[in-house]
C-alpha positions in Angstrom: 39.3 -15.8 37.3 36.1 -15.8 35.3 35.1 -18.7 33.0 35.6 -17.8 29.3 32.8 -18.6 26.9 33.6 -19.0 23.3 30.3 -18.5 21.5 30.1 -19.6 17.8 27.1 -19.6 15.4 27.1 -21.5 12.1 24.6 -20.2 9.5 23.9 -22.4 6.5 21.4 -22.9 3.7 22.2 -25.6 1.1 22.9 -24.6 -2.5 19.7 -25.1 -4.5 17.3 -24.4 -1.6 14.3 -22.2 -2.5 14.7 -18.4 -2.4 11.8 -18.1 0.1 13.7 -20.4 2.5 16.8 -18.1 2.3 14.5 -15.1 2.9 12.8 -16.7 5.8 16.1 -17.6 7.4 17.3 -14.1 6.9 14.2 -12.5 8.4 13.6 -14.9 11.2 17.2 -15.7 12.2 20.3 -14.3 10.6 19.5 -10.6 10.6 18.0 -10.9 14.1 21.1 -12.5 15.5 23.1 -9.6 14.1 20.7 -7.1 15.6 21.0 -8.8 19.0 24.8 -8.6 18.8 24.7 -4.9 17.8 22.6 -4.2 20.9 25.1 -6.2 23.1 28.6 -4.9 22.4 29.8 -6.7 25.5 29.3 -10.1 23.8 32.1 -11.5 21.7 30.9 -14.0 19.1 32.3 -16.0 16.2 30.1 -16.2 13.1 30.3 -18.6 10.2 28.2 -18.3 7.0 28.4 -20.8 4.2 29.0 -19.8 0.6 25.5 -20.4 -0.7 24.1 -18.2 2.0 26.8 -15.5 1.5 26.1 -15.5 -2.2 22.3 -15.1 -1.6 22.9 -12.3 1.0 25.3 -10.5 -1.4 22.7 -10.6 -4.1 19.5 -10.0 -2.1 20.4 -8.3 1.2 23.8 -6.6 0.7 23.3 -4.3 3.7 24.0 -7.3 5.9 27.6 -7.3 4.8 28.2 -3.7 6.0 26.8 -4.7 9.4 29.1 -7.7 9.5 32.1 -5.6 8.5 31.3 -3.1 11.2 31.0 -5.8 13.9 34.2 -7.4 12.8 35.9 -4.0 12.7 35.1 -3.1 16.2 36.4 -6.5 17.4 33.1 -8.0 18.5 32.6 -10.6 15.8 35.3 -13.2 14.8 34.7 -14.5 11.4 35.2 -18.2 10.8 36.2 -19.7 7.5 35.6 -23.1 6.0 35.0 -24.8 2.7 33.1 -22.1 0.8 30.2 -24.3 -0.5 30.1 -26.3 2.8 31.6 -29.5 1.3 32.4 -32.6 3.3 36.2 -32.1 3.2 36.9 -35.7 4.1 35.5 -37.1 0.9 36.8 -34.5 -1.6 39.9 -34.7 -3.8 42.5 -32.7 -1.9 42.9 -30.1 -4.6 39.2 -29.3 -4.3 39.3 -29.2 -0.5 42.1 -26.7 -0.5 40.4 -24.7 -3.2 37.2 -24.5 -1.2 39.1 -23.2 1.9 41.0 -20.6 -0.2 37.8 -19.4 -1.9 36.2 -18.7 1.5 39.3 -17.0 2.8 39.5 -14.8 -0.2 35.7 -13.9 0.0 36.0 -12.9 3.6 39.1 -10.8 2.9 37.3 -9.1 0.1 34.0 -8.4 1.8 34.9 -8.2 5.5 38.5 -7.2 5.5 39.3 -10.3 7.5 41.3 -13.4 6.5 40.0 -16.1 8.9 42.5 -18.3 10.6 39.9 -20.7 12.0 37.2 -22.6 10.3 33.8 -24.4 10.8 34.1 -28.0 9.8 30.9 -29.1 7.9 28.8 -31.4 10.1 32.0 -31.7 12.3 33.0 -34.7 10.2 36.6 -35.5 11.3 39.2 -37.8 9.8 42.6 -38.5 11.4 44.3 -37.0 8.3 42.4 -33.7 8.6 45.2 -31.8 10.5 47.5 -32.1 7.5 44.9 -30.9 5.0 43.7 -28.0 7.2 47.3 -26.9 7.9 48.1 -26.9 4.2 45.0 -24.7 3.7 46.3 -22.1 6.2 43.8 -23.1 9.0 45.1 -22.8 12.5 42.1 -24.1 14.5 38.6 -25.6 14.2 35.8 -26.7 16.5 34.8 -30.3 17.1 32.2 -31.9 19.4 33.4 -33.1 22.7 32.0 -36.5 21.8 35.0 -36.9 19.4 37.3 -36.5 22.4 35.3 -39.1 24.3 35.6 -41.5 21.4 39.4 -41.1 21.7 39.2 -42.1 25.4 39.4 -38.7 27.0 37.4 -39.1 30.2 38.4 -35.9 32.1 37.4 -32.3 31.9 37.6 -30.8 28.4 38.3 -27.1 28.2 40.4 -24.7 26.3 41.9 -26.2 23.1 44.0 -29.2 22.2 46.9 -29.8 19.8 46.6 -32.5 17.2 48.7 -33.2 14.1 49.3 -35.5 11.2 52.8 -36.2 10.0 54.0 -33.1 11.9 51.3 -30.7 10.6 49.6 -29.3 13.7 46.4 -27.5 14.3 44.3 -26.6 17.4 40.9 -28.0 18.1 38.3 -26.6 20.5 35.9 -29.1 22.0 32.2 -28.0 21.7 30.5 -28.8 25.0 27.4 -31.0 24.5 25.7 -29.7 27.6 25.9 -26.1 26.2 24.8 -27.3 22.8 21.6 -28.8 24.3 21.0 -25.9 26.7 21.3 -23.1 24.2 18.7 -22.0 23.3 16.3 -24.7 24.7 16.9 -24.1 28.4 15.7 -20.9 30.1 18.3 -18.2 29.7 19.1 -18.3 33.5 19.6 -22.0 33.3 21.9 -21.7 30.3 24.0 -19.1 32.3 24.0 -21.5 35.3 25.3 -24.3 33.0 28.2 -22.1 31.9 29.0 -21.3 35.6 28.8 -25.0 36.5 31.2 -25.9 33.8 33.6 -23.2 35.1 33.5 -24.6 38.6 34.0 -28.1 37.3 37.0 -27.2 35.1 38.6 -24.8 37.5 40.0 -21.3 37.6 40.3 -19.6 34.2 38.4 -22.4 32.4 37.5 -21.9 28.7 34.3 -23.6 27.4 33.1 -23.7 23.8 29.6 -23.4 22.4 29.1 -23.9 18.6 26.0 -24.9 16.8 23.6 -24.0 14.0 22.2 -20.5 13.8 18.9 -22.0 12.6 18.3 -23.0 16.2 17.7 -19.3 16.8 14.5 -18.9 14.8 14.1 -21.5 12.0 13.7 -24.8 13.9 10.1 -25.5 14.8 8.9 -23.3 17.7 12.2 -21.4 18.1 11.1 -18.2 16.4 8.5 -17.6 19.2 10.9 -18.8 21.9 14.0 -17.0 20.8 12.6 -13.8 19.5 9.0 -13.2 20.6 9.8 -14.3 24.1 13.2 -12.7 24.0 15.5 -15.7 24.8 18.6 -14.5 23.0 18.4 -10.9 24.1 17.8 -12.0 27.7 20.8 -14.4 27.5 23.0 -11.6 26.2 21.8 -9.3 29.0 22.6 -11.9 31.6 26.1 -12.4 30.2 26.5 -8.6 30.8 25.2 -8.9 34.3 27.6 -11.8 35.0 30.7 -10.3 33.4 32.6 -10.6 36.6 32.1 -14.4 36.4 31.7 -15.0 32.7 33.6 -13.3 29.9 33.2 -13.9 26.2 36.2 -14.0 23.9 37.5 -15.0 20.4 39.0 -18.3 19.6 42.1 -16.6 18.0 42.7 -14.6 21.2 42.6 -17.8 23.4 44.9 -19.5 21.0 47.4 -16.7 21.2 47.2 -16.2 24.9 47.3 -19.7 26.5 49.0 -23.0 25.8 47.0 -26.1 24.7 45.2 -28.1 27.3 46.9 -31.2 25.9 47.5 -33.4 22.9 44.9 -35.6 21.3 44.4 -37.8 18.3 40.8 -38.2 17.3 39.2 -41.1 15.4 36.9 -40.8 12.4 33.7 -39.3 13.8 30.9 -36.7 13.6 28.3 -35.6 16.1 26.4 -38.3 17.9 23.2 -38.1 15.8 25.1 -38.3 12.5 26.7 -41.5 13.6 23.2 -42.9 14.2 21.8 -41.7 10.8 24.7 -43.2 8.9 23.9 -46.7 10.0 21.8 -49.1 7.9 18.2 -49.2 8.9 18.4 -52.6 10.7 21.5 -51.4 12.6 19.8 -48.2 13.6 17.1 -50.3 15.3 19.7 -52.4 17.1 21.5 -49.2 18.1 18.4 -47.8 19.7 17.7 -51.1 21.5 21.2 -51.1 23.0 20.8 -47.5 24.0 17.5 -48.2 25.6 18.9 -51.2 27.5 21.8 -49.1 28.8 19.4 -46.3 29.9 17.3 -48.9 31.8 20.4 -49.9 33.7 21.6 -46.3 34.2 24.8 -47.2 32.2 24.3 -45.1 29.1 26.6 -42.2 30.2 29.4 -44.7 31.1 29.0 -46.5 27.7 28.4 -43.5 25.5 32.1 -43.0 24.4 32.1 -46.5 23.0 28.6 -46.3 21.4 29.6 -44.5 18.2 27.3 -45.6 15.4 28.5 -45.3 11.9 30.7 -42.9 9.9 29.6 -40.4 7.3 30.9 -42.5 4.4 28.3 -45.0 5.5 25.7 -43.0 3.6 27.5 -43.8 0.3 26.9 -47.5 1.0 23.4 -47.0 2.4 22.2 -45.0 -0.6 23.5 -46.1 -4.0 22.1 -42.8 -5.4 24.3 -40.8 -3.0 27.4 -42.8 -4.0 26.7 -42.4 -7.7 26.3 -38.6 -7.3 29.5 -38.4 -5.3 31.5 -40.5 -7.7 30.2 -38.5 -10.7 31.4 -35.4 -8.8 34.8 -37.0 -8.4 34.9 -37.9 -12.1 34.0 -34.3 -13.1 36.6 -33.0 -10.7 39.2 -35.1 -12.6 37.9 -33.8 -15.9 38.1 -30.2 -14.7 41.7 -30.7 -13.3 42.8 -32.1 -16.7 41.2 -29.1 -18.4 43.1 -26.7 -16.1 46.3 -28.1 -17.4 45.2 -27.5 -21.0 43.2 -24.3 -20.6 45.7 -21.9 -22.3 43.8 -18.7 -23.1 40.5 -20.2 -21.9 41.2 -19.9 -18.2 38.0 -17.9 -17.6 36.0 -20.9 -18.7 37.9 -23.2 -16.5 37.4 -20.8 -13.6 33.7 -21.0 -14.1 33.9 -24.8 -14.4 35.8 -24.9 -11.1 33.2 -22.8 -9.3 30.4 -25.0 -10.7 32.2 -28.0 -9.5 32.6 -26.5 -6.0 28.9 -25.7 -5.9 28.2 -29.4 -6.6 30.2 -30.4 -3.5 27.7 -28.8 -1.0 27.4 -31.7 1.4 23.6 -31.6 2.2 22.5 -33.4 -1.0 24.7 -36.5 -0.3 23.2 -37.7 3.0 20.1 -38.0 5.1 19.2 -37.7 8.7 17.0 -35.3 10.5 18.8 -32.8 8.2 20.6 -33.6 5.0 18.8 -33.3 1.7 19.3 -36.6 -0.2 15.5 -37.1 -0.1 14.9 -33.6 -1.6 14.9 -34.1 -5.4 15.5 -30.4 -6.1 18.7 -30.4 -4.1 20.0 -33.4 -5.9 19.0 -31.7 -9.2 21.1 -28.7 -8.2 24.1 -30.9 -7.7 23.6 -32.5 -11.1 23.1 -29.2 -12.8 26.4 -27.8 -11.5 28.2 -31.0 -12.5 26.8 -30.9 -16.0 27.8 -27.3 -16.5 31.3 -27.9 -15.1 31.7 -30.9 -17.3 30.5 -29.0 -20.4 33.1 -26.2 -19.8 35.9 -28.8 -19.3 34.8 -30.9 -22.3 34.9 -27.8 -24.5 38.5 -27.2 -23.6 39.4 -30.9 -23.9 37.8 -31.3 -27.4 35.2 -33.9 -26.1 31.5 -33.8 -27.0 30.0 -30.7 -25.4 26.6 -29.1 -25.5 25.8 -26.5 -28.2 25.4 -23.8 -25.6 29.0 -24.2 -24.4 30.5 -20.8 -25.0 33.6 -22.0 -26.9 33.5 -25.7 -27.8 36.8 -27.2 -28.9 37.5 -27.2 -32.6 37.9 -31.0 -32.6 34.6 -31.5 -30.7 33.8 -35.2 -31.1 30.4 -36.5 -32.1 30.0 -39.4 -29.6 32.5 -40.6 -27.0 32.3 -44.1 -25.5 34.5 -45.4 -22.7 34.6 -48.2 -20.2 35.1 -46.8 -16.7 34.5 -47.8 -13.1 32.5 -44.7 -12.4 31.1 -45.5 -9.0 34.3 -47.3 -7.6 32.6 -50.7 -7.2 35.3 -52.6 -9.1 32.9 -53.1 -12.0 33.1 -51.3 -15.4 30.3 -49.1 -16.7 29.8 -48.0 -20.3 30.0 -44.2 -20.4 28.6 -42.5 -23.5 28.6 -38.8 -24.3 27.4 -36.8 -27.2 26.7 -33.1 -27.5 23.1 -33.7 -26.4 23.2 -36.5 -23.7 25.2 -38.1 -21.0 24.4 -41.8 -20.6 25.9 -44.5 -18.4 25.0 -48.2 -18.7 25.7 -50.9 -16.1 26.3 -54.3 -17.6 26.7 -55.9 -14.2 23.4 -54.6 -12.9 20.8 -55.8 -15.4 22.3 -54.0 -18.3 20.3 -51.0 -17.1 20.7 -47.4 -17.9 22.0 -45.7 -14.7 22.2 -42.2 -16.0 20.5 -40.1 -18.7 21.1 -36.4 -18.8 20.0 -33.8 -21.4 23.1 -31.6 -21.6 21.6 -28.6 -23.4 19.2 -28.1 -20.5 21.6 -29.5 -17.8 18.9 -31.8 -16.6 19.4 -35.3 -15.1 16.3 -37.3 -16.0 17.4 -40.4 -14.0 17.7 -38.5 -10.7 15.3 -40.9 -9.0 15.7 -42.0 -5.4 14.5 -45.5 -4.6 12.2 -46.3 -1.7 14.6 -47.1 1.1 13.8 -48.6 4.5 14.7 -46.2 7.3 15.3 -47.0 11.0 12.6 -44.5 12.0 9.9 -46.0 9.9 8.8 -48.3 12.7 8.1 -45.1 14.7 5.8 -43.9 11.9 3.9 -47.2 11.8 3.3 -46.9 15.6 2.1 -43.3 15.1 -0.2 -44.5 12.4 -1.7 -47.0 14.8 -2.3 -44.2 17.3 -3.7 -41.8 14.7 -0.8 -39.3 14.0 1.3 -36.9 16.0 2.4 -37.5 19.5 1.0 -34.1 20.4 4.0 -33.0 22.3 6.1 -29.9 21.8 9.7 -31.1 21.6 12.4 -29.4 23.5 14.9 -30.2 20.8 14.4 -30.9 17.1 15.8 -34.3 17.6 12.8 -35.3 19.7 10.3 -34.3 17.0 7.7 -36.9 16.1 5.0 -35.5 13.8 3.4 -36.3 10.5 2.6 -33.8 7.7 -0.4 -35.8 6.4 -2.4 -38.8 7.6 -1.7 -42.4 6.6 1.8 -42.0 5.4 2.6 -45.4 6.9 0.7 -46.9 3.8 3.6 -45.6 1.6 6.2 -47.7 3.5 7.1 -49.8 0.5 10.8 -50.7 -0.3 12.4 -51.3 -3.6 14.6 -54.4 -4.1 16.7 -52.7 -6.8 17.7 -49.1 -7.6 15.3 -47.3 -9.8 17.1 -47.4 -13.2 16.0 -47.5 -16.8 15.6 -50.6 -19.1 15.3 -53.0 -16.1 14.1 -56.1 -17.8 11.1 -57.9 -16.2 9.1 -60.9 -17.4 5.6 -61.0 -15.9 2.7 -63.4 -16.0 -0.1 -62.3 -18.4 -2.3 -62.0 -15.2 0.0 -59.5 -13.5 -1.5 -56.4 -12.0 -0.3 -52.8 -11.8 -0.9 -52.6 -8.1 1.2 -55.7 -7.3 4.0 -54.5 -9.6 4.1 -51.0 -8.2 4.2 -52.3 -4.6 6.9 -54.9 -5.3 4.6 -57.8 -4.8 4.4 -59.1 -8.4 6.5 -62.1 -9.0 9.1 -61.7 -11.7 9.2 -64.8 -13.8 12.6 -63.9 -15.2 16.0 -63.6 -13.6 17.2 -60.7 -15.7 16.4 -57.6 -13.5 19.5 -56.6 -11.7 21.5 -59.6 -12.9 24.9 -59.6 -14.7 24.9 -59.1 -18.5 28.1 -59.7 -20.5 29.4 -57.2 -23.0 29.4 -58.8 -26.5 32.3 -58.5 -28.8 30.9 -55.8 -31.1 31.7 -52.4 -32.4 28.5 -51.2 -30.6 27.1 -51.4 -27.1 25.7 -54.9 -27.1 24.8 -56.7 -23.8 23.8 -60.3 -23.5 22.5 -62.7 -20.8 21.6 -66.4 -20.8 18.9 -66.6 -18.2 15.5 -68.2 -17.6 11.8 -67.3 -17.6 9.4 -69.4 -15.6 12.1 -72.1 -15.5 12.7 -72.1 -19.2 16.0 -71.1 -20.8 15.9 -67.7 -22.4 18.7 -65.7 -24.0 18.3 -61.9 -24.1 20.4 -59.5 -26.2 20.0 -55.7 -25.9 21.7 -53.2 -28.2 22.1 -49.6 -27.2 22.4 -46.9 -29.9 23.3 -43.4 -29.0 22.7 -40.3 -31.2 23.3 -36.7 -30.7 20.1 -36.4 -28.5 18.7 -39.8 -28.7 19.0 -43.3 -27.2 17.6 -46.5 -28.6 17.4 -50.0 -27.2 16.7 -53.0 -29.4 15.9 -56.3 -27.7 16.2 -59.8 -29.1 14.6 -62.4 -26.9 15.1 -66.1 -27.8 13.4 -69.1 -26.1 15.8 -72.0 -25.8 13.2 -74.6 -27.1 10.1 -76.4 -26.2 6.5 -75.3 -26.3 5.8 -71.5 -26.8 5.8 -69.4 -23.7 3.3 -66.5 -23.2 4.7 -63.7 -21.1 4.5 -59.9 -20.6 7.9 -58.4 -21.2 8.2 -55.2 -19.2 11.4 -53.2 -19.6 10.7 -50.5 -17.0 12.4 -47.2 -16.8 12.3 -44.6 -14.0 12.5 -40.9 -14.9 11.9 -37.6 -13.3 11.1 -34.0 -14.3 11.2 -33.1 -10.5 7.6 -32.1 -9.9 5.0 -34.9 -10.0 1.9 -32.7 -9.6 2.6 -29.7 -11.9 0.7 -29.1 -15.1 4.1 -27.8 -16.4 5.6 -31.2 -16.3 3.3 -33.8 -17.8 2.6 -36.9 -19.8 1.3 -36.5 -23.3 -0.1 -39.1 -25.6 -0.4 -38.3 -29.3 -3.6 -40.1 -30.0 -5.8 -39.0 -27.0 -6.6 -36.2 -24.7 -5.7 -36.8 -21.0 -7.5 -35.3 -18.1 -5.4 -32.9 -15.9 -5.1 -35.5 -13.1 -4.0 -38.1 -15.6 -1.4 -35.9 -17.2 0.6 -35.3 -14.0 3.7 -37.5 -13.4 2.5 -38.5 -10.0 -0.6 -40.2 -11.5 -1.0 -44.0 -11.4 -2.8 -46.1 -14.0 -2.5 -47.8 -17.4 -2.9 -46.8 -21.0 -3.7 -49.4 -23.6 -2.4 -49.7 -27.1 0.2 -46.9 -26.8 2.5 -46.5 -29.8 4.4 -43.6 -28.2 4.2 -41.1 -25.3 6.0 -38.0 -24.2 7.2 -36.4 -21.0 7.0 -32.7 -21.5 8.8 -30.2 -19.3 7.3 -26.8 -20.1 9.2 -25.3 -17.1 12.6 -26.2 -18.5 11.5 -26.1 -22.1 12.3 -29.6 -23.3 10.6 -32.9 -24.0 11.4 -36.6 -24.0 9.6 -38.7 -26.7 9.3 -42.4 -26.2 8.4 -44.7 -29.1 7.8 -48.4 -29.0 8.6 -50.9 -31.8 8.6 -54.6 -32.6 9.1 -56.9 -35.6 6.6 -54.9 -37.7 8.1 -51.5 -36.8 5.4 -50.1 -34.5 4.2 -51.7 -31.3 1.2 -50.7 -29.2 1.9 -52.0 -25.7 -0.1 -51.4 -22.6 1.8 -48.9 -20.5 1.7 -48.9 -16.7 2.8 -45.8 -14.8 3.1 -45.0 -11.1 5.1 -42.5 -9.0 8.0 -43.3 -6.7 7.1 -41.6 -3.4 9.3 -41.8 -0.4 8.6 -41.2 3.3 11.3 -39.5 5.2 11.7 -37.5 8.4 12.8 -33.8 8.3 12.8 -31.0 10.9 9.1 -30.6 10.2 8.2 -34.2 10.8 7.4 -37.2 8.5 6.7 -36.2 4.9 6.0 -37.6 1.5 8.4 -36.7 -1.4 7.9 -37.4 -5.1 11.1 -38.9 -6.5 10.1 -39.8 -10.0 7.9 -42.0 -12.2 8.1 -45.5 -13.4 6.9 -46.3 -16.9 6.6 -49.9 -17.8 5.5 -50.9 -21.3 4.0 -54.3 -21.4 4.8 -56.2 -24.6 2.6 -59.3 -24.8 5.0 -61.9 -26.3 4.5 -65.5 -27.4 8.1 -66.7 -27.1 8.6 -69.2 -29.9 11.9 -68.6 -31.5 13.1 -64.9 -31.4 11.0 -61.9 -30.5 12.1 -58.4 -31.1 11.2 -55.2 -29.2 12.6 -51.7 -29.5 12.3 -48.5 -27.4 13.5 -45.2 -28.8 14.1 -42.1 -26.6 14.5 -38.7 -28.2 15.2 -35.4 -26.3 14.6 -32.0 -27.8 14.0 -28.4 -26.9 10.5 -26.8 -26.9 
């Protein structure tokens, strides 16, 4: 009997990606794959498209749907379901995971006249509890890398499908063969065919082997457009499948499931594909991981050890990147708010339906992690998540009678002015102070320097504190070595995972790491001789012990935080009072020296903010008393301004501005203001690249501490 090939392609673009990237993917990849299938009716194929891509196609290229419907109607294409907005199901509230699966099933039924029984699992992130969830969602089968099976101790041939269950809820899982995943489309077409035949011989008569991987490998990965289309790889591969139909047949997953028994029973551990396990490790652990792999390769023992060399798990990203964890926990918090509003919606169910969809959009997994793929380093993808969350929250708050933006279509009659609550937002067993008005969302972290974690302008659904710190990455040492050699390795990789290129010279000079997350109102005490360059690069010594330290919440009707610390070895008490208005936030400082001779210091309560683009003339600094040159106006500029009573960050693109005013005992202060960009260096499918994350603004108040000094900073948001 011939070997059966199950051939699955997963097409995905993250929510919030640029329209031109969707268009490029469509032209260079997705539409071409469909054309190749239309020309090869003998090839059965499973296709999966994620919700963001389906929504773009429906809006911009609707003819694609008719072609999909025709291919499915003639029995050539099997449509796979999944979570509609490609969420990481393992870290969602169950109600949302089931809702995402149902949304995809309903969409496919409506547009393709097919209700999928199988699904693509985002990033193949598996948890032992997954069978129960998927079975509850009406899913009968999914595809998982064969590495997952090896982690479970399966050492023999893997073919067909396997039964697994949780508490009696069973589903089928098909093992994706790694050799095929690496051969298609990187090996010559004839070699890929030979690999399929070799697997058939290895597994025996009537073997079933599974291929499943990203559609972007067929035209979007570097070098693949020329290889797959200009040189005709896919069409030649399909032609050879036709020539070899006596020895290779293609089929659908559902047909195999219906026509043969499982190859066995298996229980899989928490896992993803091999590279994801590496990326989820902390930077130092990644280096050790590679050292161990290299040592095993040197002894020709890697293949034997590979099942036990697993790396980390996806949730490791939430520990590795506090910014990812905060975004995820805000999503969970908004989910709870929406679920509560569902119970109270009454005749406002249309609003809650919109809130639910916005919440689901915010669950697209790409913004929450980073590897060779994953968009945590892309500020516009994080911005998209926050925008969806702010919209969902506003709809829910309108129903619940909480403070909601003026644009909310039907705010509750009892809409409160300001709501203050103590909550453990990020699940770290510490309470944050959460403040909401109709104009802003603000969250303060007493246990982390009394800093402002979050500031969002709700009328424009914009998160101004969406700033990613400069993190050490395991691959940065590779960049340093490239810098020593002068740039790219000059080789054309056979796989995207081998890519080692840089998009601009001297990026290794930007490898600076932040000791603390980049928050707002982080309280530094500096020497009067401190320099901007040393401060920006993390080399300037902080004379105080306040930044990142624990403040206590004072017994008060307001938001008052206090800390007894030290500056240059001298006892200093600091008290900071937050005042929240409809669209404003003020912080008043009282700094008291414990005694002794006066102490001269620079008090620098820095704050990190973003308007997303650091180089645009549509997002700029403004000073009321002076004209700035174009290169000085941009947010990615670096320098100092002296005697500044106020400044503004103006977002002409989104039509709002943030005004910052400085005060002291006399009412108006004129500090020196340092500014510098936070720029990260990360690796993507295109190589090493620089990304603007936000800007740090540090007013320098020259204080002679002798008794109590007072400093104030007022932030006011408003529309243009």
